[in-house]
N, C-alpha and C positions, 0 to 999 in steps of 0.2 A: 650183112652175110659175108662171108669169107668168098674171096675171089677162089679159081680155080686152082690157083698155087698155093693156097693157103691150107692148112690142114688143122684140125685137132686130135692131140694124139697123147694117151695115156703116159706117166711118167715110165712106166714100167718098157713103154716102145721105145724110147730115147735112149736106151742102153743096161746096163746092168745096175741093179739095186744091191749095196751092199750094207746091213747091219754091222755096226763097229763092236768090238770086245775089247774087255781091258785084264791084258797080260798078270800073271799071278804078282801082286806086290810083294809077297816074301822070297819069290825068288829075285836075286838080285842080279842075276844074269840078264835078264831082261831089260833092266833098268840103266839108264845111264848113258846110251848111245847119244847115235846123233840123227836118228830117226824121228822126227816130230810125232809127239803122240797127242791127239787132237780133242779136248772137252768142250762142252758148251760155253766155258768161261773165257776159252781161245778165239771165240767168236766176236769179237767185238764192235763189230761194225764195220771193219776194214772190209774190201772184197776179197782181198787173197790173205791168207793165213799165212804167213812167213815165218813167224816164231810161235813158240808155245812153252806152259809152265814146264811141261816134262817131256822128256825124251826116253825112247826105248832102243836098245841093241837091234841087230839083225834077229838075234834070238828070240827077242819081245815080241819084234814084228811077225815073226814066223806063226807067232800064236793066234795072229790074229789074219786081216787080207790086208797087203799092203797097197794103199791106194796110188793112181798114179798121178802126176802132176796135172791140175786143171780138173778132178773130180768137185762136184758140187755136193758139198755139206751141209746140211739140214737136220737142226736138231727137234727130235720128233718126242721126245719126252719129258715132262716138268716146264723147261724154258722152251715151248715149242716155237719154230719159226727162225730162229738164228741160223743166218746162214755163213759160207765164206766160199771160197775154192781153193784146192789144195796149191799152194805155191810151190812144192815140192812131192815128193813118194811120203807118204806119212799113213800113222792108223789113226783110227778114232774110238772112241767109248761108245758104248752100247745106247746113249743116248740120241747118237749121231746117226742117220741112214747117209750114205752116198752113192750118187750117180755118176757111173762109170760111163760118158757120153760114148755112142759108137761113132763112126766117122762122118757119117752123114749128119751130125747135128753140132752146133758150138755150142761150149759149154759157157762160156760167157754170156751166150743168147739165153741159155737155161735158166743160169743164175738172175737175169733181169726177167725172164717171165714169170719165175717162181715168186722172185721178189713183187710183182704187179700182183700175183695170186695169194700172196701171204694171208688174207683175212678168209678166204676160203680156206687154206690150210688149219688153221687155227679151229675157224668151226667144226671141221674134223674132228679134231683133237677133243671137241666139249668142254664142259666146265665142271670137270670132277677135281677131287682134290688134288691128283695128279692127273694133267692132262696129257695124253697119250695118242699116239697115232700108230698103228702097227705097222709092218712093212708092207702088208696088202693092201691096206687101205691106202699106204702112202704111192703105192705103183700105178693104185688105179686114178689117182689124182690128173686131171686135164689143164694142158696148156694149149695155147692157140700158136700158129708159128708158120713163117713162110717155109714152103717144102725144099728151096733151095739152100744148101749152106751158105752160099755167097750173099745172098741177103740177110740171114742171119749173122753174119759178120758184119756188114754194114750197118745194119740196126745196132749191133752193139757198141761199133764204133761210135756211133753218133751219142750213145747214153755214154758210152766212155769219156767222151769229150764234156759231157754235162757234168761229170763226176771231177773231172780234172779240175773245171772251175769251183766248183763248192768244195773241194779239196783244199784250194788254193784260200776260198776264203774262211775256211775251218782253222786255215794254218794263220792268216792273218787275224785272226779272230783271238786264238791261242796267244799269239804276242803281244795282242794289246793288253788281254787277260795278263801277262807276264810282267808286261810294262806297269801296270797298274799294282801288283803284287810288290815290284822291286820299289816303286814309288813310297808305298805306303810303311815297306818294312823299313827304308832310309828314313822317311817323316817321324815314323813312331821310335824311331831309336834317335834321331838328332835334333829333330824339332825343326821350326821353322825362323827365319828371321823375318823384322819386320817390312824387308823390301821381298818378300814372298821366296826367298831363296831358301833348301834344305842346309842347314848348316854344315859347314866343312868340317873333315876332320881335327884342324886344328882349334875350330869354334867348340868342337864338343870337346875336346880336352881340355882345354880354358875352362868351359864354363864348370866341368866336373861332372854334371848330372847332379840328378836328386834320389836319395835314396828312399825307396817306397816299400808298401806291402807288395809290391808288384815287380819288386827289382830296382834297377838303378834306370831312370826314366829323364829326360832332358830336360834342362832347368827350367824351372818356372810351369812346369806339369807334377799332377799328382795322381795318386789312386785314389778313387772317390766310387763310394758304393752307387750303384745305378738308382736304389730307390731314393738317394738323396738329391740326385738330380733330374728326377721326374716329378712332376706336381701329381700323377697319377699312373697306377698299372693295373690292369685287370684283364682277364682272358674272355673269351668267346662264348657264345651260349653254352650251358649245358642243358637245353631243353631239346627234344625230340623235334624236328622239324620237317614241314611236308616240302616236299621240293615238287617243281614243277616246270614247264618248259620255258617260262619268261617271267619277267615281274623284277623283285629284287634281286642282285648278284647274291651268293653265298657262297664265300670264300672256303677253301679248305688248304692243308701244310702244302699240298703241290702248287696251290697259286702263288707263292711267295719264293721268288726267285731271281736272283742276281740282284738285289736291292730295288727290286718292283714288282708290284701286284700285276698278276697275270690274269685277266678277268675271263679270258679264253676258255679256262678251266674250271670256272664258277658254275654253281647248279642255279636255282632262282626260287627265291619265296615271296608269299605275299605280299603286299603292302601293309595290311593289318598286323601280319604274325611280324614284321620288321618291326614295327612299331612297339609289339610286346618286348620282343627278345633284344631290342637294342639300346634300350634305357640305361644311358651313363656311359655309353662307350657307341656313340654315334660318330659317322667319320668326321675327321676335319682336317685341311692342311697339314701338311708337317706332324702328324702323328707317325707313329713307328709301330708297326705289327711286327712279332717276331714268334716263329716257330718255337712250342718247346714240349713236341711229343713225336716221337718217330723220328724224324728227318728236323731235327731240332737244330737251332741254333743260325737260323739263316731269319734277315731283317729287311725290312722294305718301309721303303717313305709311303706315307699317304697322300696323292695330289689331287688336291679338291676336296670338295665336301660333298659329293655325290654320294648318294646313299648305298648301302651295302652290310651285308650281316656277315658273320666269319663263326667257325667250329672253338669250341672249347681248347686245341688243340696250339691254337694262335693266343698269342700276348697283345695286348693294346696299350702302348707307351705313349706317354704325353710330356714330353722334355721340357723343362722348364727353361725357357727362351732367354732367361737373363744368364742363364749359366752354362747352357747346352744347348749346341746348334744340332738340330734334328738330322741331318743330312751327315755332317760328321758323325753321329752317332752311329748312323747304318753303315758308313764306312768302315767304322770300328771296328763294331759288333760284327761283320762281316769278313774282317781280317783274321789273318793268321792269330793273331794275339786273342782277339774276340772269341775266335773259334774254339781256343785252347781254355779261355774261361770257360765256355760252355759245357767240355765236357767236363770241367773239375765238377760245375755245378750239376750235372745231370747225373739220375739215380735212376736205379732197377736193372732187370736183367733182360728179358725177352723184347721189351720196348722200352727204353730211357726215355725218361721226363725232365724237365726243371720246372719245378714248381714255382708258385710267384712268389712264395719266402726265398727261395732259394734265388730266382731273378733279381729279387730287388737288392740280395747282398753280393749280386757279381761286382766286382770291381773293373773300373776302366780307367784307361790312362786318357786323363784331359787337363790341356795346355787352358791356358787364359782365352776367353769368348774371341776377343780378335784373332789369334792365332788358330783358332777352328776353322774361321772363315778364311783366312788364307789357304789353309790346305783345303778347302771345299773348292775354292776358285780354281788350284792347281789342279784339283782333279777332276774337273768340268770337263776340258778338253777330252782328256784320255774316256772317260764316261760318254760323252760325244760320238766318238770314235769307234767305240764298242757297241753303243746303240744301233750305228749307221751298217754295222758290218751286218748285225742280227737282222738288220732288217733287210739288208742283201741277201742274207742266206736263207730267210724266210722265202724270197722272191724267186730265187735260184730253185728252191726244193719245190715249189709250186710250179716252178717250169719243169722242173723233172717230171713231176706228177703227169701233168699234161702230156708230154713227149712221151711217158710210158703208156699213157692210155692209147695215144693216136698212134704209136709205131708199133706195140705189140698186139695191137687188134686187127692191126692190117689196115687200119681208117686211114694211114698216111702209110704211101709206099715209099720205099728207098730206093733208090737206082744204085747196084753194088758198083756199077763205074763210075760214079760221081764221087763216092767215099772212100774206094779200097785201092 
């Protein structure tokens, strides 16, 4: 139960709600100015919308409604629930409703409160082909909030601090991923010495490299078809399965991410169904899973032999351990060069796919097995760093969710004097 100095208000009671509009694209005098024109694609997860793909002139802005800095922006058509705060005066297209908060309310608090209520927002939109929340329904949505603006600001300040920590972790993760990308590019260009060092430019020039069907590769590397390096390549079940709340994990394309299998996104099937559909593709340590439909070109290593099944959009590869290190294969397939080969192999229009025949014909850059082992050893500390940061991010996200529940419902109060 809320205390007396907290209330539940409809969004329309917080300020003016404005639905955006798009100036005519046929009139050049409307476009190319310095006023941001915000569309859903510009709401990319950052709280403040500082830059947009397109800008309008003052003449173009006059065709819509110029929103002030701090306006709360929410997509209410199609990609419902994307949010941001205007970092400067802007206009939006018609997919976005904006709240121009009155002086009694803090726009940052409204942003956090709406983020917390996002699932309710999406329920209002429904599950139609084109989800939509009209302006009237949007205005009737309710949030809870402290009636004193100073406490709203104090709560926003606490959550802003959490966001700063999370953003620092995201920056660290991006640096670690960039480091790994740079290492892979250098390794696949120059190769590695027996002492575990990437060859220098002088060594590379002295070696001259090896001319292959993938271009010039480091000396002693070759371009070999994937089918020649694997003892077995198949795909997941083509049979319809009956999903249940527990049992044997059943993987989808979304479960293959960052070189690993994410079981948290799996469904489940019965043990009897698993035994029927998994003949010849039972999990085993060091097998490789590879997405071949939709979000294709992502590889992950199988760790252990715990049972799981997977859909037909995932390929199952068993590398020949005498010539191919499975972890090296995963690094290679997920690298820039590996993804280029996936693009070449993929066919189709609406939804591209890599057939098993095309997958077997993909050529990959392969050094001798000992060099593959050295490459894997070099990348292990970087992967460990990436894993550690990802764990930290998950914990920080969980902490933020817990704090949002406590602070945005009044369960835990914040004294403005201790924060501001």
